C-alpha positions as CSV (number, residue, x, y, z in Angstrom):
1,X,147.0,-63.5,-104.2
2,X,149.3,-61.0,-105.9
3,X,149.5,-60.6,-109.6
4,X,152.1,-62.9,-111.1
5,X,154.8,-61.6,-113.5
6,X,154.1,-61.3,-117.2
7,X,154.8,-64.6,-119.0
8,X,157.3,-63.5,-121.7
9,X,161.0,-63.6,-121.1
10,X,163.5,-61.5,-122.9
11,X,166.8,-63.0,-123.8
12,X,170.0,-61.8,-125.5
13,X,170.4,-63.1,-129.0
14,X,174.2,-62.5,-128.6
15,X,174.8,-64.0,-125.2
16,X,173.4,-67.0,-123.1
17,X,172.2,-64.8,-120.3
18,X,168.4,-64.4,-120.0
19,X,166.6,-61.4,-118.5
20,X,163.3,-62.1,-116.7
21,X,160.7,-59.8,-118.1
22,X,158.7,-59.2,-114.9
23,X,155.9,-56.8,-114.5
24,X,158.1,-54.1,-113.1
25,X,159.8,-53.8,-116.5
26,X,156.6,-52.9,-118.3
27,X,156.8,-49.2,-117.2
28,X,153.2,-48.7,-116.4
29,X,153.0,-51.0,-113.3
30,X,155.3,-49.6,-110.7
31,X,155.6,-52.2,-107.9
32,X,154.1,-55.5,-109.1
33,X,153.7,-56.7,-105.5
34,X,151.1,-54.0,-104.9
35,X,148.8,-55.1,-107.8
36,X,145.9,-57.2,-106.8
37,X,144.0,-59.2,-109.4
38,X,140.4,-58.2,-109.9
39,X,138.1,-60.4,-107.9
40,X,135.9,-62.6,-109.9
41,X,132.2,-61.7,-109.5
42,X,129.4,-64.3,-109.6
43,X,128.4,-65.0,-113.2
44,X,125.1,-65.8,-114.8
45,X,125.7,-68.1,-117.8
46,X,124.3,-66.1,-120.7
47,X,126.1,-68.4,-123.1
48,X,125.9,-72.1,-122.2
49,X,129.0,-74.2,-122.5
50,X,129.8,-77.6,-121.1
51,X,133.0,-79.5,-120.6
52,X,132.9,-82.4,-123.0
53,X,136.2,-84.1,-122.3
54,X,139.6,-83.7,-120.5
55,X,142.9,-85.4,-120.9
56,X,146.5,-84.7,-119.9
57,X,150.0,-84.0,-121.2
58,X,153.1,-82.9,-119.2
59,X,153.7,-79.5,-117.8
60,X,153.8,-76.6,-120.2
61,X,156.6,-74.1,-119.5
62,X,157.3,-72.8,-123.0
63,X,155.3,-70.6,-125.4
64,X,152.9,-73.4,-126.7
65,X,150.8,-72.8,-129.7
66,X,148.0,-75.4,-130.0
67,X,147.7,-76.3,-133.6
68,X,144.3,-77.0,-135.2
69,X,144.0,-79.0,-138.4
70,X,140.5,-80.0,-139.3
71,X,139.1,-82.1,-136.4
72,X,142.5,-82.7,-134.8
73,X,144.7,-80.7,-132.5
74,X,148.4,-81.0,-131.9
75,X,149.9,-80.2,-128.5
76,X,153.2,-80.7,-126.7
77,X,154.7,-80.5,-123.2
78,X,158.0,-79.2,-121.9
79,X,159.4,-82.6,-121.3
80,X,159.1,-83.6,-125.0
81,X,155.7,-85.3,-125.3
82,X,154.0,-84.5,-128.6
83,X,150.4,-85.6,-129.2
84,X,147.7,-85.2,-131.8
85,X,144.2,-85.5,-130.3
86,X,140.7,-85.9,-131.8
87,X,139.0,-82.6,-131.0
88,X,135.6,-84.1,-130.5
89,X,136.6,-86.8,-128.0
90,X,140.0,-85.8,-126.6
91,X,141.4,-89.3,-127.5
92,X,144.9,-89.6,-128.8
93,X,145.3,-90.0,-132.5
94,X,149.0,-90.6,-131.7
95,X,151.4,-89.6,-129.0
96,X,155.2,-89.8,-128.8
97,X,157.9,-89.0,-126.2
98,X,160.9,-87.2,-127.7
99,X,162.6,-87.4,-124.3
100,X,164.1,-83.9,-124.8
101,X,162.8,-80.5,-123.6
102,X,160.8,-78.5,-126.1
103,X,161.3,-74.8,-126.7
104,X,158.7,-74.0,-129.4
105,X,155.7,-75.7,-131.0
106,X,153.5,-77.0,-132.3
107,X,153.2,-76.5,-136.1
108,X,151.3,-78.8,-138.4
109,X,149.6,-79.0,-141.7
110,X,147.5,-81.9,-140.6
111,X,150.1,-84.4,-141.6
112,X,153.6,-83.3,-140.6
113,X,153.9,-82.0,-137.0
114,X,157.0,-79.9,-136.1
115,X,158.5,-78.7,-132.8
116,X,161.8,-77.1,-131.8
117,X,163.8,-78.5,-128.9
118,X,165.9,-76.6,-126.4
119,X,168.9,-78.2,-128.1
120,X,168.0,-75.9,-131.1
121,X,166.8,-78.8,-133.3
122,X,163.8,-78.8,-135.5
123,X,162.0,-82.2,-135.2
124,X,159.4,-83.2,-137.8
125,X,157.0,-86.1,-137.0
126,X,154.3,-87.9,-139.0
127,X,151.8,-90.5,-137.6
128,X,153.8,-90.6,-134.4
129,X,157.2,-91.3,-136.1
130,X,160.1,-89.0,-136.5
131,X,160.7,-88.0,-140.0
132,X,163.9,-85.9,-139.5
133,X,165.6,-83.4,-137.4
134,X,167.8,-80.4,-138.3
135,X,170.1,-78.2,-136.2
136,X,169.4,-74.4,-136.0
137,X,172.0,-71.8,-135.5
138,X,169.9,-70.1,-132.7
139,X,167.1,-70.9,-130.4
140,X,163.5,-70.6,-131.6
141,X,160.4,-69.7,-129.5
142,X,157.9,-69.5,-132.3
143,X,156.2,-72.7,-133.4
144,X,157.3,-73.9,-136.8
145,X,154.9,-73.1,-139.7
146,X,154.1,-76.1,-141.8
147,X,152.6,-75.4,-145.3
148,X,153.2,-76.3,-148.9
149,X,155.2,-79.4,-148.0
150,X,157.7,-77.2,-146.2
151,X,158.6,-76.4,-142.6
152,X,159.4,-72.7,-141.9
153,X,161.2,-71.7,-138.7
154,X,161.6,-68.2,-137.2
155,X,164.6,-68.2,-134.9
156,X,165.7,-65.7,-132.2
157,X,168.6,-64.4,-134.3
158,X,166.0,-63.0,-136.8
159,X,166.6,-65.7,-139.3
160,X,163.9,-67.5,-141.2
161,X,164.8,-71.1,-142.3
162,X,162.9,-73.3,-144.8
163,X,163.1,-77.1,-144.8
164,X,161.6,-79.8,-147.0
165,X,158.8,-81.2,-145.1
166,X,159.5,-84.9,-145.8
167,X,163.3,-85.0,-145.9
168,X,164.4,-82.0,-143.8
169,X,166.7,-80.8,-146.5
170,X,167.4,-77.1,-145.9
171,X,166.0,-75.1,-148.8
172,X,167.0,-71.5,-147.9
173,X,167.7,-69.1,-145.0
174,X,166.9,-65.4,-144.7
175,X,168.9,-63.5,-142.1
176,X,168.0,-60.1,-140.8
177,X,170.0,-57.8,-138.5
178,X,170.0,-58.8,-134.9
179,X,168.7,-56.7,-132.0
180,X,170.2,-57.2,-128.6
181,X,167.0,-58.6,-127.1
182,X,164.2,-60.8,-128.3
183,X,161.2,-62.2,-126.6
184,X,160.9,-65.7,-125.3
185,X,157.4,-65.7,-126.7
186,X,155.6,-66.8,-129.9
187,X,156.1,-64.5,-132.8
188,X,154.3,-64.2,-136.2
189,X,154.3,-66.6,-139.1
190,X,151.4,-67.3,-141.5
191,X,150.7,-67.6,-145.2
192,X,148.6,-65.1,-147.2
193,X,148.2,-66.4,-150.7
194,X,151.7,-67.2,-152.1
195,X,153.4,-65.0,-149.5
196,X,155.0,-66.1,-146.2
197,X,154.2,-63.3,-143.7
198,X,156.7,-63.1,-140.8
199,X,157.2,-60.8,-137.9
200,X,160.7,-59.4,-137.8
201,X,161.2,-57.0,-134.8
202,X,158.4,-54.5,-135.1
203,X,157.7,-55.1,-138.8
204,X,155.6,-57.5,-140.8
205,X,157.6,-58.8,-143.8
206,X,156.3,-60.7,-146.8
207,X,158.7,-63.3,-148.1
208,X,158.8,-65.5,-151.2
209,X,158.4,-69.0,-149.7
210,X,160.3,-70.5,-152.6
211,X,163.6,-68.7,-152.0
212,X,163.2,-66.4,-148.9
213,X,163.5,-63.1,-150.8
214,X,161.7,-60.2,-149.2
215,X,158.8,-58.8,-151.2
216,X,157.7,-56.1,-148.8
217,X,158.0,-54.8,-145.2
218,X,155.5,-52.8,-143.2
219,X,156.2,-51.3,-139.8
220,X,153.7,-52.0,-137.0
221,X,156.0,-50.2,-134.5
222,X,159.5,-48.6,-134.4
223,X,162.0,-49.0,-131.6
224,X,161.9,-46.2,-129.1
225,X,163.4,-45.5,-125.7
226,X,166.9,-45.2,-124.4
227,X,167.8,-48.8,-123.6
228,X,167.4,-52.2,-125.2
229,X,164.4,-53.2,-123.0
230,X,162.5,-50.0,-123.9
231,X,163.3,-50.5,-127.6
232,X,161.9,-54.0,-127.7
233,X,159.0,-54.1,-130.1
234,X,158.8,-57.7,-131.4
235,X,155.5,-58.7,-133.0
236,X,153.8,-61.4,-130.9
237,X,151.3,-64.1,-131.9
238,X,148.5,-64.7,-132.3
239,X,147.4,-62.5,-135.2
240,X,144.0,-61.8,-136.8
241,X,143.6,-62.3,-140.5
242,X,140.5,-61.3,-142.6
243,X,141.3,-62.0,-146.2
244,X,144.3,-59.9,-147.2
245,X,144.0,-57.9,-144.0
246,X,146.5,-59.0,-141.3
247,X,146.5,-57.3,-137.9
248,X,149.1,-57.9,-135.2
249,X,150.5,-56.5,-131.9
250,X,153.9,-55.1,-131.3
251,X,155.0,-55.9,-127.8
252,X,154.1,-53.0,-125.4
253,X,153.9,-50.6,-128.3
254,X,151.0,-50.8,-130.7
255,X,148.5,-52.8,-132.7
256,X,148.1,-52.3,-136.4
257,X,146.8,-53.8,-139.7
258,X,148.6,-54.4,-143.0
259,X,147.4,-55.3,-146.4
260,X,149.5,-58.5,-146.9
261,X,149.2,-58.6,-150.7
262,X,150.4,-55.0,-151.3
263,X,152.5,-54.8,-148.2
264,X,150.9,-51.5,-147.2
265,X,150.3,-50.3,-143.7
266,X,146.6,-49.6,-143.1
267,X,146.8,-48.1,-139.6
268,X,148.5,-48.4,-136.2
269,X,147.3,-47.4,-132.7
270,X,149.3,-47.2,-129.4
271,X,148.7,-50.2,-127.2
272,X,150.5,-51.6,-124.1
273,X,149.9,-55.3,-124.4
274,X,152.2,-58.3,-124.4
275,X,149.9,-61.0,-125.9
276,X,148.6,-61.4,-129.4
277,X,145.2,-60.3,-130.8
278,X,142.2,-62.0,-132.5
279,X,139.1,-60.7,-134.3
280,X,136.4,-60.9,-136.9
281,X,135.6,-58.8,-139.9
282,X,134.4,-55.9,-137.7
283,X,136.4,-55.9,-134.5
284,X,139.8,-56.8,-133.1
285,X,140.2,-57.9,-129.5
286,X,143.3,-57.7,-127.3
287,X,144.4,-57.9,-123.6
288,X,146.6,-55.1,-122.3
289,X,149.5,-55.7,-119.9
290,X,147.3,-54.6,-117.0
291,X,144.5,-57.0,-117.9
292,X,142.2,-54.4,-119.6
293,X,140.4,-56.1,-122.5
294,X,140.0,-53.8,-125.6
295,X,138.0,-54.0,-128.8
296,X,139.2,-51.9,-131.8
297,X,137.4,-51.3,-135.1
298,X,139.1,-53.3,-137.8
299,X,138.7,-50.5,-140.4
300,X,140.5,-47.7,-138.6
301,X,141.7,-48.9,-135.2
302,X,139.4,-46.7,-133.2
303,X,138.3,-48.1,-129.9
304,X,134.9,-49.8,-129.7
305,X,134.9,-50.7,-126.0
306,X,137.0,-51.7,-123.1
307,X,136.6,-53.5,-119.8
308,X,138.7,-53.8,-116.7
309,X,136.8,-56.6,-115.0
310,X,139.9,-58.9,-115.5
311,X,142.7,-56.5,-114.5
312,X,146.0,-58.0,-113.4
313,X,144.8,-61.6,-114.1
314,X,147.7,-62.3,-116.5
315,X,145.5,-62.9,-119.5
316,X,146.2,-65.0,-122.6
317,X,145.6,-63.7,-126.1
318,X,141.8,-63.8,-127.0
319,X,139.8,-66.1,-129.3
320,X,136.6,-65.2,-131.1
321,X,134.0,-68.0,-130.4
322,X,130.5,-67.3,-131.8
323,X,129.2,-64.2,-130.1
324,X,131.9,-64.5,-127.4
325,X,135.6,-63.7,-126.9
326,X,137.4,-66.4,-124.9
327,X,140.3,-65.4,-122.7
328,X,142.3,-67.5,-120.2
329,X,143.8,-66.3,-116.9
330,X,146.5,-67.3,-114.4
331,X,144.0,-69.2,-112.2
332,X,142.8,-71.6,-114.9
333,X,139.6,-69.9,-115.9
334,X,138.4,-69.3,-119.4
335,X,136.3,-66.1,-119.5
336,X,133.7,-65.7,-122.2
337,X,133.1,-62.0,-122.9
338,X,130.5,-60.4,-125.2
339,X,132.0,-59.4,-128.6
340,X,129.6,-56.4,-128.6
341,X,130.4,-54.8,-125.2
342,X,132.8,-56.9,-123.2
343,X,130.2,-58.0,-120.7
344,X,130.7,-61.3,-119.0
345,X,128.7,-64.2,-120.5
346,X,130.2,-67.2,-118.8
347,X,133.3,-68.5,-116.9
348,X,134.7,-72.0,-117.5
349,X,137.0,-73.7,-114.9
350,X,139.9,-76.0,-115.5
351,X,142.5,-77.3,-113.0
352,X,143.4,-74.1,-111.2
353,X,146.8,-73.6,-112.9
354,X,147.4,-70.9,-115.4
355,X,146.1,-71.3,-119.0
356,X,149.3,-71.9,-120.8
357,X,148.3,-71.2,-124.4
358,X,145.7,-69.0,-126.1
359,X,142.5,-71.0,-126.4
360,X,141.7,-72.5,-129.8
361,X,138.5,-73.7,-131.6
362,X,138.4,-77.0,-133.5
363,X,135.1,-77.5,-135.1
364,X,132.6,-76.7,-132.3
365,X,135.0,-77.5,-129.5
366,X,136.8,-74.8,-127.5
367,X,140.1,-76.2,-126.3
368,X,142.3,-74.9,-123.4
369,X,145.7,-76.2,-122.1
370,X,146.9,-75.4,-118.6
371,X,150.4,-75.0,-117.2
372,X,150.0,-78.3,-115.2
373,X,149.2,-80.2,-118.4
374,X,145.4,-80.4,-118.3
375,X,143.7,-80.3,-121.8
376,X,140.1,-79.4,-121.7
377,X,137.4,-79.5,-124.4
378,X,134.3,-77.4,-124.0
379,X,131.3,-77.2,-126.3
380,X,129.5,-73.8,-126.4
381,X,125.8,-74.4,-126.8
């Protein structure tokens, strides 16, 4: 089987035409058809994990972010099904069919759940009932961020919009200059103290969540190259936060860390990845576009280790789980690698379709969602 094209799509923020971001556009690949995924070698389970439950939702063809709030997880499918599940059992807490395609989601604070439809509408739900919906001026591909009784939305026109979580009343909007292309992929939104931290092109920006004013900006990457594709350096989720330290990846350009209280850049290092990063207080972990998995030291960005055992397997962003790093691939496996050296500790099967979202951890349950709509709960032992 040949290597499948990279997941993200790039689209014009000024025109309705989409450009497929296939592997051939990533510069380092040459002909994608010649690239064979690394064969999976037999594995001895050095970290035990068992499948504890499975359930289903519809197919997932959008940049899904699985949201964890306490012991529940919120998921959605492309056809408009939104569900909150009990992470221990996989049983529905509630499930609703919006009957409209979804473009971005899911965001939740444990009460209000928010998604964005392909009709550019933000839809907020609570206990399986719709609270409100509001129209955006542009499409969004980043899951809404729900916090402080508000719903924040990052749209493809570089705008950030804030809505009242219960009524949907628009509170403010912050508009930044457009670039010709943006990624059809999850960006960056999180809270650090009383600051809303947002990825805007290749910069992390700290916004006042009360009025949208910008407190600081820190560049993870700067546009380069001679055309719009080469100059695309959007920040991509997920990110790794340790206290005030927030580390993120700029698409096919670099990884870097910022002090999100002062707004100061700590370091950046060149990196050619398309998926977000995760980490702990010592190391950051990421998957490069060619499937190389890399660990960087959090303090200075120097490389700690790398492994090419998963090359060209179209990997998800990683997740730190105990002494493992969990990474999904395009054939539905979750690979557990050692945090210390990248060696293979276990491999967990799902339904054979691509892992559609970066794995998440809810309590002691590792959760993966596949392209075909399978949701799997594993318990590392």
